[in-house]
N, C-alpha and C positions, 0 to 999 in steps of 0.2 A: 441425710443426704451425704454428709462427709463420710459416714461409716461405709456407705455403699461404694464410694470412690476408693477408699482405702482397701476394701475387700477385693474390688476389681483389680486394683494395682498389684495386690499381694498374689492373687491367683495368676495374673499375667506373668509376674516374675517367677513363680514357681513352675509354671508351664515352660517358660524359657529355660530354666535350669534343667528340667527333665529332658527337653529336646536336645540341648547341648550335650548333656551327659550321654544320651543314646548316640548321638553323632560321634563323640569322641571314642566311645566304646567300640563302635562298629566300623570306624574308618580304618583303613590299612596303615600300617606303620611306614614311615618314610625312612629309606636307606640313608639319605643324606645326614640325618641325625646320628646314626650309627657311626658313619665315617668321621664326623666331627668328634664324637666321643673318643674314638680310637686315636685320633691325632692329639686330642688333649691328654690322653693317657701317656702317649709317647713323650710329649714335651714335659709332663709332670714327673716322669720317672728318670729324666736325664740326671746323671750324677753331677753334683756340684762340688767344687773343691779340687785340690791338686792330687788326691788320692794318697796322701802321705799319712793319713790318720789311722791306718791299720785296716782299712776296709777295701783294699785293692781287689781281693778275691770276689767280694760282693759286687763291686762295681763292674767287674768283667762278666759276672754272671747276668747282671742286669742288661749290659750292653749286648750280650748274645741274645737275650730275650727280645730286646728291641730290634735287633737285626731280623729276627725271625718274623716279628709283627711287620716290619717294613717290607719283607718279601711278600707277605699276604696282601698288603695294600697295593703293591706294584702289580700283582697278578690281577687283582680286581680292576685296576685302572686299565689293563690291557683288554679285559673283556668289556669294559665300558666303550671302547672304541667301536666294537661290533654292535653293542646295544645302541649307540648313537647312530650308526648307519642304518640299523633296522627301524629305528624311529623316523629317520628322514624318509626312508622308502615308504613306510606306513603313512606318513603325513602326506607325501606326494599322491599316493593312491587314494587317500581320503579326499583330497582336493578334487581329484579326477572323478571320483564317485559323486561328490556333491554336484559337480557340473553336469554330470550325466543324469542325476536325479532331477535336477532343474529342467533338463530337456524333456525327460519322461513326463514331468508334471506340467509342462508348458501346453497350453491350449492352442498355441499358434502353429505347432509343428504337425505335419502329417503322421499318420500311424506308422508308416514304414521307418521314418526317422526315430520315432519313439521306440520301436521295437529294436532297431539297431543300437540305440543308446542302452536299452535294458540288457541286450545280449553282451554288450561291451562290459557293463557292470558285472555281470555274472562271470565273464572271463577274467576280470580283475580279481574277483573273489576266489575263483578256482586257481589262478596262478599263485596267489598269496598262500592258499592252503597247500599246494603242491610244494612251494619253496619251504614251508615249515616242515612238511613230511620229509623232504629230502634232507634238510638240516638234521632232523632227528635220526634219519638213517645213517648219515655220515657220522654223527656222534656215537651211534651205537657200534660203530666199527672201531671205536677206541680212541677217536680223536677228541681233544679237549673242547674245541668249539668249531663251528662252521657257519659261514655266511653265504647264502645263495641270493644272487641278484639276477632276476630273469627280466629282460625286456622283450620286445617283439622280435629282435633279431639275434641276440646272443645271450648266453648264460655265463655269468661269472661266479665262480666258487672260490672262496677264500677259506683256508683250513688253517687252524693253529695246531701245529705239530712240530716236534723237534726233528723227527725222522720222516723223510719223504723219498719217494722213488717213482720211476716211470710206471711201474706196476701198480702202485697205489693210485696214481693219477688216472690210469686207465680204468681201474675198478670204480673210481668215483665218477668218471665220465659215463661209464655203462650204467651206473645207478641213476644218474641224471637223465639219460636217454630213456631208461625204462620208466622213470616217474613222470617226466614232463612229456614224453611221447613225440616231441617234434624234433625234426632233424635241423637243429640249429648249431651255430658254432659254440663250443663249450670251452672255456678257459679255466684251468685249475691253477690256483696259486697257493703255495705253502708259506705260512709265516711261522717263525719260531715262537715257542711258548716262552713268555717272559716271566 
């Protein structure tokens, strides 16, 4: 009897190891780990001492490399603001979709209200798709990043670009009207690339 318990325990542990191995192999990598390792590298390569030991040229080369890495980190942090806004918008829409799904699944509501809730869910999905397409179109025009936020009444477009003009804003407004199709107020804002 003791042998059976040990065998079952061993097989359970082996299956757990296999499942965890598959999970870790197939799970996507997290970017936060990479950011931390870059920060660790920067702090690890800081020159120590007063520079009088004959390695002043080496220290200046290292500091130039560190400045280059710092610029890359700053650029990623600027894009992170757009990503955070996108996540907030997506979370808000997901909450709205959950509420609408609850209405559709409710047995107490009449069919007309269920249909209206379903149509509103479809409109939210379509709006999110159109926003993504418009962002891609704007990026294809040579801009580094774009964020499109459309609600029922207005469309706000924020673009990362060092150069901006009225002609560029008009072209983006035309793209937005072509893609979204509604005659809404459209605001275009340019932010400098950092």
